[in-house]
N, C-alpha and C positions, 0 to 999 in steps of 0.2 A: 475561599477556595473549596471546591468539592471534596468531600471525604472519600469519594470514589466507591461508595458501598456497592453500587450496581455493577462495578467492574471487578472488584476484588473477589467476587464469587466464582469467576471463571478461571480455568487453568490457562496460563499464558500460552499463546500460539506465536510462532516465529516464522517469518516468510521473507522471501526476496523477490523483487520484481524485475523482469526483463522486457525488452521490446524485440519484435521479430527482426532478425538481421536481414540485410538487403543483398548481400553478396556471399558467395561460397566462403571467402576468407573470413568475413564477419561471423558466418555461421560456425566455422571452426573455432573461432575465438570464444564464442558464446558457449560452445560445448565444454571448452576448458574451464570457463568461468563457472558454469553450473556444476561441473564435477568437483571443482575446488570447494564451492560453497556447500555442496551436498555432504561434505565431511562433518558439518555442524548439525546435520540431521534436522533441517527445518521442517515445519509441518507441511509447507507447500511452496512451490515457485509459482508466481503469476506471470502471465505473458499478455502484454497490451494488445489491443485490437486494431487491425488495419481495415478501414472501410474499403469496400470494393473487392473485386475478384482476386487479383494477384496478392495483395497485401493480406487479405483475409486468409488466403491459402497459407501464407507464410506463418501466420499465427498458429494454425492447425499443425503445420509441420514442426514448428518449434515446440509446441506443447507435447506432441506425441514423442518427439525425439528425447526431450527432457525426461519424460515419464519412463521411457524405455532404458535410457542410459544411466540414470541416477537412482531409479526406483523411489523417487520422491514424488508425491502427488503434485500434479500440475493443474493450475487453474487459469483457463483462458478468459480474457475480457470479451464481453459481448456488448455491442452497442446497438441501439434501436434507430438512431437518427439516420435517415437516408436509406433505410432498409425496408423492403416489403415484408409482409407477414410470411410469405412463402420462403423468402431468403432467411429470415430468422428461424423459421421452423426447420429449414434444411440444415442450418448450422447446429441447432440443438440436437437433431438426429445424428449428425456427424460425430459430435462429441459423446453422445450417449452410446453410440455403437463402438466408439473407441475406448470405452470404459472410463471416461472422465466423469467425475461426480462432484466437481467443485468448480464454480464459475463466478466471475465478477461481472455484475450487470450494471451497465452505465447508459446514460443518455447519449453521450458522445457529441462530437461536433459534426456539423454538416460538411460533407466532402466538398472540396474546392470545385466550383463550376456546376454544382448540383443545386437545383432550385427547390426541390420537394423535400420536406422533412420526413415524409412517410406516415403511415397510419398510427404508429406509436411515437409520441413526441416527448414523453417523459420516462424517467427510469422506473417510477412506480408502476407505469403501464407495462413496461417490459417485464418486471418482476411478476406482476399478476399474470401476464401471458405465459411466462415460463412455468409457473405453478399450474396453470390450467392445462398446459400441454404435457408436462412431464411429472406432475404430482410432486412427491418428495425425493425424486431421484437426485436432484442437485442440491448441494449446499450453496446457497446464494449469498455472495458478498455484495454490498453496495458501497458507494462513496459517501464520506462525511467531510464536512468543511468547518473545522474549529474556528477559522478566521473568516468563514462564510464565503459562499460561491461568488466569484466576481460579477456574475450576471444576476445575482439575487437582488430583488428590489429592496429588501430589508433583512436584518438578522432574524426577525420573527418569521417572515415568509420562508426563509431558508430552513429554519428549524421545522416548520410545518411540512415543507417538502420532504425533509429527511424522515419525519414520522410517517408520511404516506408510504415511503419505500419499505419501512419496517412493517407497517400494517398490511402491506400487499403480500408479505411473506418472506422478506429477507431474513436470513439467519444471523448475520453479523455485518460489521462495517469496517472499512479501512479508511483512515483519514488522508486527506491531502497532506503532503509533508509540511512541517512547520518547525520553527526554532524557538517559539515562545510557548513554553509549557503551560503558562497561566491561561492562555487561550484555550488549550485542550481541557484543563480542569474546569474552567467555567462552562465550556461546551457540554461536558459530561453532566455538570450540575443542571444546566438547562434541559438536557435530555431526561434526566431523572424526574424533573418537575412535570414533564409531559408523559411520564409513565413508560418511557423507552427502557427496555430491559434486555438488551442484547450486547454481546462484546463489541466494543468500538476500539479497534486496535490502532494506535498511533502510527502514522507513516513518517519516516525520517529519511532524508537524503544526505549521504556523506558529502562534506564540502571538500571539493578537490580543485575547483576552478572558479575564480571570482566572477569573471565575465559571464560564464555560462550560468552560474547561480543567479545573478541579477536578471538575466534575460528570462530564465524559466520562472522566477518568482514574480516578475511583472506580469507574465502571461497568465499565471494561475492564481494570483492574488495572495501568495504567501509572503508574510512580512519577514524581512531580515532585520533583526535588532540592530540598532545603530552601532553599538559597540563591536558587534561582529563584523559589520561592513567596514568600519573604520580600520580595524586590525587587518582585514584582508587587503584593503586598499594600500595600507602601509607596506605590505610585503611586496607590492609591485609585481615583478615577473619572477620572484623567488618561489618557484613551484614547490620545492621541498618544504619551505616554511609554511606555505599555504596548506599543503597536505597534512603536515604535522599538527598545525593549529586546528584544521578542520576535523581531523580524527579525534583530537582531544575534546573539542566542543561537542561533537556529535556523541561521543562516548558519555560525557556528563549528562547530556539531555536524555539519552536512553536509560542511564542509571537512575536519574531522577524520576522518570516516568514509571519504570518498573518498581522502584522503591515505594512509590505512592499508589501502587495497585493497578497500573495499566495492564490489560489482558494480553500483553505481548508487544512485539515490534514488527512492523512491516518496512523493509528497507528498499528504497529505490536505488538500484545499483548502477543504472546507466550501462548495463552489460559489462561492468568491470568488477573484479573480485577483490583487489588489493585493499582498498579502504574499508570495505565491508568486513573482510577478514580481520583487519587490525582492530576495528571497533568490537567485533565479537570476542576476539582474544582478550581485549581490555575488560570487557564485561565479565567474561569467565574469571579473569584474575581478580576483579573486584568482588565477585561472588565468593570466591575461595577465601579471600582475605576476611570478608565479613563472617563467613562460617568459622574460620580459624579463631577470630576474636571471640565469637560466641562460645566456642568450645573452651577457650582459655578462661573466659568469664565463669563458665559453669564449673570448671575445674578448681578455680580459686575459691568459689563459694563452697564447693564440696569439701 
């Protein structure tokens, strides 16, 4: 297991991820969610990218609304697949003029029905383009895959692709969500061997729905440990038990990561606040108990 030396040097950053709501009702619910989570003073909220005109506009509207209503930095996702150079330049100018200084640069997926990938086909090319166009205006996040990208031909190639994104000018990375911490520690170890020296913040998604979790995980290549899946299946339709178990498991994962030197936590909220709030409260309580024990130990020695 990696000793995490490359990650322990960084001050932990905490963030929550949302997706752009599609209806006025959903927009109102997201406003409530972001306001509730803003009480924990995260370093930023990120908002996923919708390819195409209307969905792309919703990302911009969501980002600017969050920034205005919560006074928390908002980081929009930007994708290069299926986008022209002019469209990407236009989006960058839009965010720059809106005072946004933090973005998440991704390759993305080709929109349904669109045949052309566009001139920029990979995330490292997007990062390079952003740096060329805007200099150091943006703090650029990129994606990392501790369990490797589902489309990568091999783990080695995936690591090489990740290094290209860092070498192109990315400041830090956020991982795909995972529940196997050993995969993250080994990934960090592999990155250290390649000389990668940026914060790689682990992504975690609260477990609140078994069917949804399985579907998402199959699509993105995230492994669900067998013992977790078996427990979830045993609960059947008992949503309260699934939620309680999911919060407990996710809390333990976050505590383990932070205890071993991870440079923060990025939480995939699915636009819901309750589970994320419960996990954060648990982590705060664990931190307080740890500090209390350390104080008691010092007092007894003194």
